[in-house]
N, C-alpha and C positions, 0 to 999 in steps of 0.2 A: 423830689427838688424842683422848684421852678427853675423854667426856661429863660435864658435871656433875651428878653425883649428891647425893642422887636427884632423880629427875625426878617430882613432883607435880602433876596435873590433875584436873581437877573441872569437866564439861561437859553439860549438859542439851542433848538432841537431838530433832528431830521424830523421831514415830514413823512413820517409811516406811525401807525398808530400803536405801534409798541415803544415808540420813543419816549411817551409820557410816563413808564413805570417810574423812574428813579427820581423824576421831579413829583412827579404824586405824593412818592413815598414820603418826600422831604418835608411835602406842603403837610401834609395827614399828621405826619411826627409832629410838627410844631405849633399846629393845633393841641396833638393832646396834651403835649409838654406845658402848652398856655392856659389849658385848664378849659378845654371848648368841650362842651357838651357831644354826646354821642350824637345827637341829633344834627348837631352842629358839622361834625366831621363827616356825615354821613352827607348830608346837604351840599356841601363842598366837595365831597367826590364824584358826585353825582355830576355835579355844575362844571366840572374839572374834566372830567372824562367829556362830557356831551360837546363843549366847547373847542377842544381839545380836537376831537373827530369832525365835527364841523371844519374846523382850522383847516385840516387835512385832506378830506374829501371834498368838501365845496370851497372852500378858497385856494387851496393848491393843486385841487384838482388831481390827488395821490401821486404829483409829480416828485419822487424822491430827492430828485437836484434842488428841492426849495426848502424851505426851513420856517420855524415856527418860534417867534420869540417870546417868553413868558416871564412877566414880571410879578413878582407877588411882595407882598409884606404882610408880616403877622404882629400883631400887638395886643395889650391887656382887652382890647375891644373889639378888635374886628382882624379880620383876614380881607383883604384887598390883592386880587387878580387882574393882570392885563395880559391880555395873548393877542398876538398879531402875527397874523400869515401876509405871506407875497402872492397872493390873488389880487383879481382885480375888485375884490369889495362886493356888497349888495347892500340892498335898502332893506331893512328889518321890518318895516311897514309895508311892505309888499307880500310878505310871506303869508299866507291865508292861513286863521285860524284853525287850528286841526280837530276843535272842540265843535266846527258848526258844518251842518249840511253835510254835502259829499265829499266836504275836506275830510269826515269821519274815516272814510276808505282809502284816504291817501298817506302815503309815510312824510311828507315833507312838513318840516314846522314844530313836528314833536319834541326834537331836543331844544330847539328855541322856549317852547313851553314849558319846559323841564328846567331849563335854567331861569326863567322868571318867576317859576314857581319856588324856587329854593334858594333864591339870592335874594338881599334886599333893594340893590342897586344893580341895574344891568344897561350899560351904556355902550353905544359904539362911533366909532369917531364918521365923522363926515363920509369918507370911503368907505367904508363899510366894512373892511380888512382887521380890525384890529374893537377888541369886546373887554368892556370894563367891568367886574365884577366886584359886589361888596357882599360879605355876610357878617352881621354883627351878631358878637357872641350872646349865646344865650335870648336870642329873641326870636319869635318867632314871625313869619312873612307873613304878610297880610294875606285873607286867599281870595279875593274878591277883585275882578277886574284885573287886567292887565297890570303888570310893573311897568316900570318906566323903561323906556329902549334908548 
C-alpha cells in the first residue's frame, strides 16, 4: 500500500536523548512507506540521531527545561528535516575536521562529519542553532570533500 505523500509534521520534544524515539519511528516509517531504500533509511536514521544528540547535548546543554523543534517533510523524491534547539548556536565552519592531525584523537566533530556524509544537503541558520538536512531518494551522497554547510 502506497503512503499518502507528502507527509509533513512539526513536533516539539523535550531536551533529553530518549525524546527522539517517537518522532524517529514516524519519520522512518514514512520513508519505508514511501519506497525509500534501506540505505536511505539507514542514512536518515543515523543523521537524525546525531543531529538530535547534538541539539540536546551541545545546543541545549542537557537542560531538560529546554525543547527541540523537529519539522519534517517526506515526499516521493526526498526527506527534509529541520531541527532547532534553544541554545546559543555555533559556527559549524569552526568545528575542526576530525579526520585530520591531532583531531583524530578528539571526539569533537564526528557527528557533524557523519551528518554531512549521509545527507545531500546540510545547512545551518546564521545563529547556528537550527539545522536543515535533506536526503534525496535512492541517490548516493558524493564522498569527496565536505558537503555544504
